[in-house]
N, C-alpha and C positions, 0 to 999 in steps of 0.2 A: 229945884225939882218940880216937874210938872207932870200931871196925869190926866188921862182920858180913859173912859170905861165903856166897853161895848160887848155884846154877845157875838161870838164867832163859832163856826163849826170846827171841830177837831177830829182827827182820825188817828187811831193807833192800831197796833197789832191785834187788839182784842175787841175793838168797837169804835163807835162814833158818839159824839155828844156835842151839844152847843154849850159852851162855857162863857160865863161873864168874865171878860179879860180886861185887866187893868194895864194900860200902857204907861209905864213908869220910867221916865228918863233918868231917874235917880237910882234905879235898881241895876246892879251890875249884871245879874243873871236873870234868865227867864225861869219862872218857878210855877209849880202846880201843887194843889192840895192833894194830900195822900189818897183820899177816897176817890177823887176824880182820876188821879194817875192810875190807880189799880183798876178802875173801870175801863180805861182806854188801852192800857198796854201792860206788858210784863215789866215789873220793876227790875232794873239792873243795879246791882250793888256797885258802888264806886270803888275803885282800887284803893283809894285812901279817903278816909272820912274828912269832910270839909267842916271846918269850924268857922261859922260866919258871925260877924259882929252885927248887931242890929243898931238902930238909931240910938237906943239906950246902950251906952258903952258897957254897962254892967251886965248886959244880957247877951249871951252867945247861943247860937243855934247849931246843933250837930246834924249834919246832913249825910245820909248814908246811901241814898238811892237817886237814880235818874231815870228818865224815860225819853225816848225819841218819838216825836209826834209831828204829824202834818197839821197845819192849820190854814184856814182860808180867810183871806182879807180882801174884801171887795171882789170875791170870785177868783182871786189869784192864789194858787197853791204854794205855800211856803212850808219849811220844815226846820226843826231845831231840836236841841236837847233841852229838856226842862228838868231842873233839880226839884226833888220832892221835899217840900218843907213841912215838917210836923206843925200842926195847929196854924197853918197859913190862914189868914183872915179872908183871902180872896180865892175864887176857884182857880184862876190862873193870872200870872203877871208876865207881861212881855217886857223884858229888860233892855237896857241900852245896847248890849252886845248883839242881840237879835235884831233890834231896830237898825243898827249900823250895818249888819251883815246883809239885810234885805233892803236897805235904803228906805225904811219906813219913815214917813214924815207925819208929825203931829201938827195940826192946825188948830190952835186954841181959840182963835178968833171965830172960827166956824164950827168948833167942836167936831172935827173930822180927823180921820186917820187915812192916809193914802200910801199906796205903793205903786211903783211903775211896773206894769206887767212884764216889761222886758227883762227885769232882774230875775224872773223865774224861768227864763228860757235857757236851757243848757246848750252851750255852743261847743261842739266837739270838732277838733281839727286833726 
């Protein structure tokens, strides 16, 4: 598991905010702190509650809500669903599924995160 942390702009249906975002290749999902989620967008109840296992196998987190947000990485507009995690220690976490979807690359040698602007262009045929 490898991580990098940066502040990035986010936009939702209720507002905008810069959030310190942890890029975590070991996290399956992208996540957001409940307070930040409520500030940015209307929380949507999940059809079925998610029960997530943490690193500590004895600890399970019950997830009931999600939000859809745009976020901007190096000026490129990206979007995804973020699950709302009670008592999340970070403002936001960009997980592996989001990184794969948008082909986000982590460069630990230079402590940078990059995205090809071409992945954000919609091609309609």
